[in-house]
C-alpha positions in Angstrom: 5.4 -14.4 22.6 7.2 -12.9 19.5 10.9 -13.2 19.4 13.2 -10.3 20.2 14.4 -8.1 17.3 17.5 -9.5 15.5 19.5 -8.6 12.5 18.2 -10.3 9.4 20.4 -13.1 8.2 21.2 -13.8 4.5 19.2 -17.0 4.7 16.1 -15.1 6.0 16.4 -12.5 3.3 16.8 -15.1 0.6 13.6 -16.9 1.9 11.7 -13.6 2.1 12.8 -12.8 -1.5 11.8 -16.2 -2.9 8.3 -16.6 -1.5 5.3 -15.6 -3.7 3.9 -12.3 -2.7 1.3 -9.7 -3.5 1.1 -6.0 -2.8 -2.2 -4.5 -1.6 -0.9 -1.2 -0.1 1.4 0.7 -2.4 1.1 4.2 -3.8 2.1 4.6 -7.4 3.7 8.0 -6.8 5.7 6.6 -3.9 7.4 4.1 -6.2 9.1 6.5 -8.6 12.8 5.6 -9.1 15.1 8.4 -8.1 16.7 8.7 -11.5 13.2 8.9 -13.1 12.3 11.6 -10.7 15.4 13.6 -11.6 14.7 13.2 -15.3 11.1 14.5 -14.9 12.4 17.4 -12.8 14.9 18.3 -15.5 12.4 18.1 -18.3 9.8 20.1 -16.5 12.4 22.7 -15.3 10.7 22.3 -11.9 11.7 24.6 -9.1 13.5 21.9 -7.2 17.2 22.0 -6.3 19.4 18.9 -6.3 19.6 19.3 -2.5 15.8 19.2 -2.3 15.6 16.1 -4.5 18.3 14.4 -2.4 16.3 15.3 0.7 13.2 13.7 -0.8 15.0 10.4 -1.2 16.8 10.5 2.1 15.4 8.5 5.0 17.2 9.3 8.2 16.9 7.9 11.7 13.7 10.0 12.3 12.3 10.1 8.7 10.0 12.9 7.5 6.8 12.2 5.8 6.7 11.4 2.0 3.6 13.4 1.1 5.7 16.4 -0.2 7.2 14.2 -2.8 3.8 12.9 -4.0 2.5 16.5 -4.2 5.6 17.6 -6.2 5.0 14.8 -8.8 1.4 15.9 -9.3 2.2 19.6 -9.3 5.1 19.7 -11.7 6.3 16.5 -13.1 3.6 14.2 -14.4 2.8 16.0 -17.7 1.9 13.3 -20.2 0.2 9.9 -20.3 3.6 8.4 -21.1 4.9 9.6 -17.7 2.2 7.6 -15.9 2.7 4.6 -18.2 6.4 4.7 -17.4 6.2 4.9 -13.6 3.6 2.2 -13.6 5.8 -0.2 -15.6 8.9 0.6 -13.5 7.0 0.0 -10.3 5.7 -3.4 -11.4 9.0 -4.3 -12.9 10.7 -3.6 -9.6 8.1 -5.5 -7.6 8.2 -8.5 -9.9 12.0 -8.7 -9.2 11.0 -9.6 -5.6 8.5 -12.3 -6.6 5.4 -10.0 -6.3 3.0 -11.6 -8.7 -0.1 -9.5 -8.1 -0.4 -5.9 -7.0 -3.3 -3.6 -6.3 -1.8 -0.1 -6.2 -3.1 3.3 -5.3 -3.3 6.5 -7.5 -4.9 9.8 -6.5 -6.7 11.0 -9.7 -7.8 14.4 -8.2 -4.4 15.9 -8.0 -3.2 14.4 -11.3 -6.2 15.7 -13.3 -6.1 19.1 -11.7 -2.4 19.7 -12.3 -1.5 17.7 -15.4 -4.1 18.7 -18.0 -4.9 15.0 -18.5 -8.4 13.7 -18.2 -9.2 10.9 -15.8 -9.9 8.6 -18.8 -6.6 9.3 -20.5 -4.7 8.9 -17.2 -6.4 5.6 -16.3 -5.7 4.2 -19.7 -2.0 5.2 -19.5 -1.6 3.4 -16.1 -3.4 0.3 -17.3 -1.2 0.3 -20.4 1.9 0.3 -18.2 0.4 -2.5 -16.2 -0.4 -4.6 -19.3 3.2 -4.2 -20.6 4.6 -5.2 -17.2 2.4 -8.3 -17.1 3.6 -9.3 -20.6 7.3 -8.7 -19.8 7.5 -9.5 -16.1 4.6 -11.8 -15.3 3.1 -9.6 -12.7 -0.5 -8.6 -12.7 -1.1 -5.0 -11.7 -4.6 -3.5 -10.9 -5.4 0.1 -10.2 -7.1 1.4 -7.1 -8.0 5.1 -7.5 -7.8 6.8 -4.1 -9.6 9.7 -2.7 -7.4 12.7 -1.7 -8.9 13.3 1.7 -7.3 16.8 1.8 -9.5 17.8 -1.1 -13.2 18.7 -0.7 -15.6 15.8 -0.2 -17.3 16.7 -3.5 -14.0 15.8 -5.3 -14.2 12.3 -3.8 -17.7 11.8 -5.3 -16.4 13.2 -8.6 -13.6 10.7 -8.5 -15.9 7.8 -8.0 -18.1 9.0 -10.9 -15.1 9.2 -13.1 -14.4 5.6 -12.4 -18.0 4.6 -13.1 -17.9 6.5 -16.4 -14.7 4.6 -17.3 -15.4 1.2 -15.8 -12.7 -1.4 -16.2 -12.1 -4.8 -14.7 -8.6 -3.9 -13.6 -9.9 -0.9 -11.6 -11.8 -2.9 -9.0 -12.3 -0.4 -6.1 -11.4 2.7 -4.2 -9.2 3.8 -1.4 -8.6 7.0 0.5 -5.3 8.5 1.7 -3.2 11.6 2.4 -3.3 13.4 5.8 -5.9 11.9 8.1 -5.6 14.7 10.6 -8.8 16.7 10.7 -10.1 14.8 7.7 -12.0 11.9 9.3 -13.7 9.1 7.3 -17.2 10.4 7.8 -16.6 13.3 5.5 -16.6 10.9 2.6 -19.7 8.8 3.3 -21.3 9.9 0.0 -18.4 8.8 -2.2 -18.1 5.4 -0.5 -21.9 4.8 -0.7 -21.8 5.6 -4.4 -18.9 3.2 -4.9 -20.6 0.4 -3.0 -24.0 0.8 -4.8 -22.1 0.3 -8.1 -20.2 -2.8 -7.0 -16.8 -1.3 -6.4 -14.7 -2.7 -3.6 -13.5 -0.3 -0.8 -10.6 0.2 1.5 -9.4 3.2 3.6 -6.3 4.5 5.3 -7.6 4.7 8.9 -6.0 5.3 12.3 -2.6 6.0 10.9 -0.3 8.7 12.3 -1.2 7.7 15.8 -4.8 8.9 15.3 -7.4 7.3 17.5 -9.2 4.0 16.8 -12.5 6.0 16.2 -11.5 6.5 12.6 -11.1 2.8 12.1 -14.4 2.2 13.7 -16.1 4.7 11.3 -14.4 3.2 8.3 -15.8 -0.2 9.2 -19.2 0.8 10.4 -20.0 3.8 8.2 -17.9 3.5 5.1 -18.3 -0.3 5.3 -14.8 -1.0 3.9 -13.7 -4.4 2.7 -10.3 -4.1 4.2 -8.2 -1.5 6.2 -4.9 0.2 5.4 -2.8 0.7 8.5 -5.3 0.7 11.4 -2.6 0.5 14.1 -4.4 2.1 17.0 -7.0 -0.7 16.9 -4.7 -2.2 19.7 -6.0 0.6 22.0 -9.5 -0.8 21.9 -9.7 -4.5 22.7 -13.4 -4.6 22.0 -13.0 -3.2 18.5 -10.1 -5.5 17.9 -12.2 -8.5 18.7 -14.9 -7.3 16.4 -12.4 -6.8 13.5 -11.0 -10.3 14.3 -14.5 -11.8 14.2 -15.2 -10.0 10.9 -12.0 -11.4 9.4 -10.9 -7.9 8.2 -7.4 -7.8 6.8 -5.2 -5.0 7.8 -2.6 -4.0 5.1 0.2 -2.9 7.4 3.5 -1.2 6.7 6.6 -2.3 8.6 8.4 0.9 7.6 5.6 3.3 8.6 7.2 6.7 9.2 5.1 7.7 12.2 6.4 5.1 14.5 10.0 5.4 13.4 9.7 9.1 14.3 7.8 8.8 17.6 9.2 5.6 19.2 12.7 5.5 20.7 15.1 3.5 18.4 15.7 0.9 21.1 12.0 0.4 21.6 10.7 0.8 18.0 10.5 -2.9 17.0 9.3 -3.9 20.5 6.5 -1.3 20.8 5.3 -1.1 17.2 1.6 -2.0 17.0 2.2 -4.5 14.2 4.0 -6.7 16.7 0.8 -6.9 18.8 -1.9 -7.1 16.1 -1.9 -10.8 15.3 -1.9 -11.7 19.0 -5.3 -9.9 19.1 -6.6 -12.2 16.4 -6.2 -9.6 13.7 -5.3 -10.6 10.2 -2.4 -8.6 8.8 -0.5 -8.5 5.5 2.8 -6.6 5.1 3.3 -4.1 2.3 5.8 -1.5 1.1 3.5 1.6 1.0 6.0 4.0 -0.7 9.0 1.8 -1.5 11.5 4.1 -3.0 10.8 6.8 -0.4 10.8 4.3 2.5 14.0 2.7 1.2 12.3 -0.7 1.3 11.3 -3.4 -1.2 8.9 -6.3 -0.8 11.7 -8.6 0.3 12.6 -6.1 3.0 9.0 -5.6 4.2 8.6 -9.4 4.7 12.0 -9.8 6.3 11.1 -7.1 8.9 8.1 -9.1 10.0 10.6 -11.7 11.3 13.7 -9.8 12.2 12.0 -6.7 13.7 8.7 -8.0 14.9 9.6 -11.5 15.8 7.1 -13.5 13.8 7.7 -17.1 12.7 7.8 -18.8 9.3 4.3 -20.2 10.0 3.1 -16.6 10.7 4.5 -15.5 7.3 2.5 -18.2 5.6 -0.6 -17.0 7.4 0.2 -13.4 6.3 0.6 -14.6 2.7 -2.8 -16.3 2.8 -4.4 -13.2 4.4 -3.3 -11.2 1.4 -4.9 -13.7 -1.0 -8.1 -13.5 0.9 -8.1 -9.7 1.0 -7.3 -9.3 -2.7 -10.1 -8.1 -5.0 -10.2 -11.2 -7.2 -12.9 -13.9 -7.5 -13.2 -16.8 -5.1 -12.0 -19.4 -7.7 -8.8 -17.5 -8.2 -8.3 -17.2 -4.5 -8.7 -20.9 -4.0 -6.2 -21.6 -6.8 -3.6 -19.1 -5.4 -4.0 -20.5 -1.8 -3.2 -24.0 -3.1 -0.4 -23.0 -5.5 1.3 -20.4 -3.3 0.9 -22.5 -0.2 2.7 -25.4 -1.8 5.5 -23.1 -3.0 5.9 -21.6 0.4 6.1 -25.0 2.0 8.7 -26.2 -0.5 10.8 -23.1 0.1 10.5 -23.4 3.9 11.9 -26.9 3.7 15.0 -25.7 1.9 15.7 -22.6 3.9 16.9 -22.8 7.5 17.1 -19.7 9.7 
């Protein structure tokens, strides 16, 4: 049984900071530094008041969703390729400061292209330029995962995949899907996922988030045939589906600071009743991530710390979660073997010198 929630100790935080990490579930537009956001607002003369901006970056006891911030960035603020290059570099620089060495991060091309006047090709190149600069300066490898805007028509999803195929790049290895899942189930996007798979792209999907039923997760696995799952929390409501996911070895990229459960669970029960606490006990493979770090007020160190302090997992569990991330990453098998050996040795050395 997992330990009861506790306050994180300095020793735990130091350990969580030091271990090698990767990010597989992070949205580029959810990483924008507050000062960068303010600069972009001022330049664009966007209709946002200082109070609204402050509200965007405030995370109270019952946090509101972050999608309005992401929409504001697309609608008013991202005007040039340099803007995308800048926010990419800043995200990866910030992640590298927490010993994240590899990141696959989401970006929704449909909104950016529609609102910014940039083509997909120009925008992709700007993001990859930012990632290349961060790798040179900070030693972190960043790879782009264009993500379907599920609030847009299904035809836009197919168009997005075609844009990727027309601008194929090794550091753009696959697709995702996000934004509001309510009333936009996975089956609406079968054609886009089939096109991606036929052309060798990897696939993931936000599914069964926001307390939505496990049916969406089942559809993502059986119909979209995803390689991994983002969120997927209500899998715990269907033990048979959970067993199947465990047997398949599917990795769930989970988010300890997910807004839905902070809003809907009582504060005294949040860490005890959160699905993440139950998932590994069902045989499910999980990997913790930041999702929208500047908006969630979390960093990679904090996300990994919460797995112990809030959800009661052990150091051995953290090692397993680290290896799950390596297995789920869209890199070749030889690189996975190398990382498992190297990171495993580093983790073990750190665990011998940190006591908590």
